[in-house]
C-alpha positions in Angstrom: -64.7 -242.0 101.7 -67.1 -239.6 100.1 -66.0 -236.5 98.1 -66.9 -234.1 100.9 -64.8 -236.0 103.5 -61.9 -236.3 101.0 -62.0 -232.6 100.4 -62.0 -231.9 104.1 -59.0 -234.2 104.6 -57.1 -232.5 101.8 -57.8 -229.1 103.4 -56.7 -230.3 106.8 -53.5 -231.6 105.2 -52.8 -228.3 103.5 -53.5 -226.4 106.7 -51.0 -228.7 108.6 -48.3 -228.2 105.9 -48.8 -224.5 105.8 -48.3 -224.3 109.5 -44.9 -225.9 109.4 -42.2 -223.3 110.0 -39.2 -225.6 110.1 -37.5 -226.0 106.7 -36.1 -229.4 107.6 -39.5 -230.8 108.7 -41.2 -229.3 105.7 -38.6 -230.9 103.4 -39.3 -234.3 105.0 -43.0 -233.9 104.6 -42.7 -233.0 101.0 -40.3 -235.9 100.4 -42.7 -238.3 102.1 -45.6 -237.1 100.0 -43.6 -237.5 96.8 -42.6 -241.0 97.8 -46.2 -242.1 98.3 -47.2 -240.5 95.0 -44.3 -242.3 93.2 -45.3 -245.7 94.7 -48.9 -245.2 93.6 -47.7 -244.3 90.1 -45.6 -247.5 90.0 -48.5 -249.6 91.3 -46.7 -250.2 94.6 -48.8 -250.9 97.7 -47.7 -248.6 100.5 -45.6 -250.4 103.0 -45.0 -253.4 100.7 -42.0 -254.0 98.5 -44.1 -255.4 95.6 -46.9 -254.3 93.2 -50.5 -255.5 93.3 -49.8 -257.6 90.2 -46.8 -259.2 91.8 -48.9 -260.0 94.9 -51.6 -261.6 92.7 -49.0 -263.6 90.8 -47.6 -265.0 94.1 -51.1 -265.9 95.2 -51.7 -267.7 92.0 -48.4 -269.6 92.3 -49.2 -270.6 95.9 -52.7 -271.8 94.8 -51.1 -273.9 92.0 -48.6 -275.4 94.5 -51.4 -276.3 96.8 -53.3 -277.9 93.9 -50.3 -280.0 93.1 -50.0 -281.1 96.7 -46.8 -279.3 97.4 -46.1 -278.0 100.9 -46.9 -279.4 104.3 -50.0 -279.5 106.4 -50.3 -276.7 109.0 -50.0 -279.1 112.0 -46.7 -280.4 110.6 -45.5 -276.8 110.1 -46.4 -276.0 113.7 -44.4 -279.0 114.9 -41.4 -277.9 112.8 -41.6 -274.3 114.0 -41.8 -275.4 117.6 -38.5 -277.2 117.2 -36.6 -274.1 116.2 
């Protein structure tokens, strides 16, 4: 997103927030914004329960397990899942 579009989006967000007359709704909006900002500060990925670094570590672990021949082929996994 370029700077001009980002600024337009910010202004739209501000206009939407300013137009809220219900104190409860406004409190929920502010809380949601704070939560997103906190997750970003902590390195959390919105919607996920782990950080980018934790995700990369899990990928590296899975790749190492694959290299070591751990796990099962996908066709075997499908057969196993079909029996559930």
